[in-house]
C-alpha positions as CSV (number, residue, x, y, z in Angstrom):
1,M,-40.9,-81.0,-71.5
2,S,-40.6,-84.7,-71.1
3,T,-37.3,-86.5,-71.2
4,A,-36.4,-90.0,-72.2
5,K,-36.5,-92.8,-69.6
6,A,-36.1,-96.5,-69.5
7,G,-38.9,-98.2,-71.4
8,D,-39.5,-95.3,-73.7
9,T,-39.3,-95.9,-77.5
10,V,-37.1,-93.2,-78.9
11,R,-35.8,-92.1,-82.3
12,I,-32.3,-90.6,-82.6
13,H,-30.0,-89.4,-85.3
14,Y,-26.4,-90.2,-84.6
15,T,-22.9,-90.2,-86.0
16,G,-20.4,-92.8,-84.6
17,T,-16.7,-92.1,-84.8
18,L,-13.5,-93.7,-83.6
19,T,-11.4,-91.5,-81.2
20,D,-9.3,-90.5,-84.2
21,G,-12.4,-89.0,-85.9
22,T,-12.9,-91.7,-88.4
23,T,-16.7,-92.2,-89.0
24,F,-17.8,-95.8,-88.8
25,D,-21.6,-95.3,-88.9
26,S,-24.2,-92.5,-89.2
27,S,-27.9,-92.1,-89.6
28,A,-27.4,-89.1,-91.9
29,G,-29.6,-89.5,-95.0
30,R,-31.6,-92.3,-93.4
31,E,-34.5,-92.7,-91.0
32,P,-33.6,-92.1,-87.3
33,L,-32.6,-95.1,-85.3
34,E,-35.6,-96.3,-83.2
35,F,-35.2,-98.4,-80.1
36,T,-36.5,-98.9,-76.6
37,V,-34.3,-97.3,-73.9
38,G,-32.8,-99.8,-71.5
39,S,-33.8,-102.8,-73.6
40,G,-30.3,-103.9,-74.7
41,Q,-31.1,-103.1,-78.4
42,I,-28.1,-100.8,-78.7
43,I,-24.6,-100.9,-77.1
44,P,-24.7,-100.3,-73.3
45,G,-22.7,-97.1,-73.3
46,L,-25.0,-95.4,-75.7
47,D,-28.1,-96.8,-74.1
48,K,-27.0,-95.3,-70.7
49,A,-26.6,-91.8,-72.3
50,I,-30.2,-91.5,-73.6
51,P,-32.2,-91.1,-70.3
52,G,-32.7,-87.4,-69.5
53,M,-32.5,-86.3,-73.1
54,A,-35.5,-84.2,-74.5
55,V,-36.6,-83.8,-78.1
56,G,-34.1,-81.5,-79.8
57,D,-31.3,-82.2,-77.3
58,T,-27.8,-83.1,-78.7
59,K,-25.0,-84.8,-76.9
60,K,-21.5,-86.1,-77.5
61,V,-21.0,-89.4,-75.8
62,E,-17.6,-91.1,-75.3
63,I,-17.9,-94.8,-74.9
64,P,-15.1,-97.1,-73.7
65,C,-14.8,-100.4,-75.6
66,L,-16.1,-102.3,-72.6
67,E,-19.4,-100.5,-72.9
68,A,-19.4,-100.9,-76.7
69,Y,-18.3,-104.1,-78.4
70,G,-15.9,-105.3,-75.7
71,E,-12.2,-106.1,-75.9
72,R,-10.8,-108.1,-78.8
73,D,-10.9,-111.8,-77.9
74,P,-7.8,-113.7,-79.2
75,N,-9.9,-116.9,-78.9
76,A,-12.2,-115.6,-81.6
77,T,-9.6,-116.0,-84.3
78,Q,-9.0,-119.4,-85.9
79,A,-6.7,-120.8,-88.6
80,V,-8.5,-123.1,-90.9
81,P,-7.0,-125.3,-93.7
82,R,-7.1,-123.4,-97.0
83,S,-8.7,-126.5,-98.5
84,A,-11.7,-125.9,-96.3
85,I,-12.6,-122.8,-98.2
86,P,-14.3,-123.4,-101.6
87,D,-12.2,-122.6,-104.6
88,T,-15.1,-120.4,-105.8
89,I,-14.3,-117.9,-103.1
90,P,-11.6,-115.5,-104.1
91,L,-9.6,-115.1,-100.9
92,E,-8.3,-111.6,-100.0
93,L,-7.5,-109.8,-96.8
94,G,-10.6,-108.1,-95.2
95,L,-13.0,-110.4,-97.1
96,Q,-16.1,-111.0,-95.0
97,L,-17.4,-114.6,-94.8
98,Q,-19.9,-116.5,-92.7
99,M,-19.1,-119.6,-90.8
100,Q,-21.7,-121.9,-89.3
101,T,-21.5,-123.2,-85.7
102,P,-22.3,-126.8,-84.9
103,D,-25.7,-125.7,-83.8
104,G,-26.4,-124.0,-87.1
105,R,-25.9,-120.3,-86.1
106,A,-24.2,-118.1,-88.7
107,I,-21.1,-116.2,-87.5
108,P,-19.6,-113.4,-89.6
109,V,-15.8,-113.6,-89.9
110,V,-13.1,-111.6,-91.6
111,V,-10.1,-113.0,-93.4
112,T,-7.0,-111.6,-91.6
113,E,-4.2,-113.8,-92.9
114,I,-3.7,-115.9,-96.0
115,G,-1.0,-118.5,-95.9
116,E,-0.2,-121.3,-98.3
117,E,-1.7,-124.0,-96.1
118,E,-4.0,-122.0,-93.7
119,V,-6.3,-119.0,-93.7
120,T,-6.9,-117.1,-90.4
121,L,-10.5,-116.0,-89.8
122,D,-11.5,-113.4,-87.1
123,A,-14.9,-113.5,-85.5
124,N,-14.4,-110.4,-83.4
125,H,-16.7,-107.5,-84.1
126,M,-14.9,-105.0,-86.3
127,L,-15.2,-102.4,-83.5
128,A,-14.1,-104.7,-80.6
129,G,-11.3,-103.2,-78.6
130,K,-12.1,-99.6,-79.8
131,D,-13.4,-96.7,-77.8
132,L,-16.2,-94.9,-79.6
133,V,-17.7,-91.4,-79.8
134,F,-21.3,-90.7,-80.7
135,D,-22.9,-87.4,-81.6
136,V,-26.6,-87.9,-80.8
137,E,-29.7,-85.9,-81.5
138,M,-33.0,-86.8,-79.8
139,V,-35.6,-86.7,-82.6
140,E,-38.7,-88.2,-80.9
141,I,-39.9,-89.8,-77.7
142,K,-42.9,-92.0,-78.3
């Protein structure tokens, strides 16, 4: 039976949880996730766990934050004047917005604090600083 190796296109079903068991993503009820092993299309810790798996194999993979979305970067938060946010946007904690960099790239941010004069926006990935656990099933090796 052949096993997955770098360069293979594979399809997996997965459930991603935090270490406390909270599910943050799952392919349940959807098409399996398709990617090329070793190509950097998925987080490094999960990518490293796929080689050697055969169709039908299942695996639980514990991934430290450094092999997932990295540590939280305190420099990725920024306080902006409240007046810089259009009045048409109803501000609330957890609201996801997009900022634009000087070179035109869109960056997703989350409102983490709302003050009278300033609003704090966080551009860290929501899973930055968190260790992750994935339950994986190899569905297909193309």
